[in-house]
C-alpha positions as CSV (number, residue, x, y, z in Angstrom):
1,M,-28.0,-12.9,-15.0
2,E,-26.3,-14.1,-11.9
3,E,-23.5,-15.7,-14.0
4,N,-22.5,-12.2,-15.2
5,R,-21.6,-11.0,-11.7
6,I,-17.8,-11.1,-11.2
7,G,-15.9,-10.7,-8.0
8,S,-12.8,-8.5,-7.6
9,K,-10.2,-11.3,-7.9
10,K,-11.8,-12.7,-11.1
11,A,-12.2,-9.1,-12.4
12,L,-8.5,-8.4,-11.9
13,S,-7.7,-11.6,-13.9
14,L,-10.0,-10.6,-16.7
15,L,-8.5,-7.1,-16.7
16,K,-5.0,-8.5,-17.1
17,A,-6.3,-10.7,-20.0
18,G,-7.5,-7.5,-21.8
19,Y,-11.2,-7.4,-21.0
20,K,-13.1,-4.2,-20.3
21,L,-15.3,-4.4,-17.2
22,F,-17.7,-2.0,-15.6
23,S,-19.3,-1.7,-12.1
24,V,-21.9,0.7,-10.7
25,I,-20.4,2.6,-7.8
26,D,-22.3,5.3,-6.0
27,G,-24.9,5.4,-8.8
28,K,-22.3,6.0,-11.5
29,E,-21.1,3.4,-14.1
30,N,-17.3,3.0,-13.8
31,L,-15.2,1.5,-16.6
32,F,-12.2,-0.6,-15.8
33,L,-9.6,-1.3,-18.5
34,N,-6.6,-3.6,-18.7
35,G,-2.9,-3.0,-18.0
36,K,-2.4,-0.9,-14.9
37,V,-6.0,-0.9,-14.0
38,F,-7.6,2.2,-15.6
39,V,-10.7,3.5,-13.9
40,S,-13.1,6.0,-15.4
41,D,-16.5,7.3,-14.3
42,G,-17.0,9.8,-17.1
43,N,-15.7,12.7,-15.0
44,R,-12.5,11.3,-13.6
45,E,-9.9,8.9,-14.8
46,A,-7.1,7.2,-12.8
47,R,-4.6,4.4,-13.1
48,I,-4.2,2.2,-10.1
49,S,-2.0,-0.8,-9.3
50,P,-3.6,-4.3,-9.2
51,Y,-3.0,-4.4,-5.4
52,S,-4.9,-1.1,-5.0
53,F,-7.6,-2.4,-7.2
54,L,-8.2,-5.4,-4.9
55,E,-8.0,-3.3,-1.8
56,I,-10.4,-0.5,-3.1
57,Y,-12.9,-2.6,-5.0
58,E,-12.8,-5.8,-2.9
59,K,-16.6,-5.8,-2.3
60,N,-17.7,-4.6,-5.7
61,V,-19.4,-6.7,-8.4
62,F,-18.3,-6.3,-12.0
63,T,-19.6,-7.3,-15.4
64,I,-17.9,-7.6,-18.8
65,D,-18.4,-4.7,-21.1
66,H,-20.5,-6.2,-23.9
67,D,-19.5,-3.5,-26.3
68,E,-16.0,-4.9,-26.1
69,E,-17.2,-8.3,-27.1
70,E,-19.1,-6.9,-30.1
71,D,-16.0,-5.1,-31.2
72,T,-14.1,-8.4,-31.6
73,V,-16.2,-9.5,-34.6
74,D,-14.0,-10.4,-37.6
75,K,-14.8,-7.7,-40.2
76,K,-13.8,-9.9,-43.1
77,K,-15.9,-12.8,-42.0
78,D,-18.8,-10.5,-41.3
79,D,-18.6,-9.0,-44.8
80,E,-18.4,-12.5,-46.4
81,Y,-21.4,-13.6,-44.5
82,Y,-23.6,-10.7,-45.6
83,S,-22.3,-10.6,-49.1
84,W,-25.3,-12.5,-50.4
85,R,-27.4,-9.4,-49.9
86,Q,-25.5,-7.4,-52.5
């Protein structure tokens, strides 16, 4: 699982590439989205600049939101693969 731990600089690169990341901060799961870094902990939401992101979250550890990876499945290929069941 150690390979899933991502530092803030790599996290910022992944955010710019369109990934969704999350980190546990003060016992709450925070979601980070691409663009102008969008931060959400379920109760609050904010957009911050990349520079602020690095400054604020410099010591945090991030992981890729695996729900995002699952959403990228090609629906057509998936339907073709499972068509034998019908």
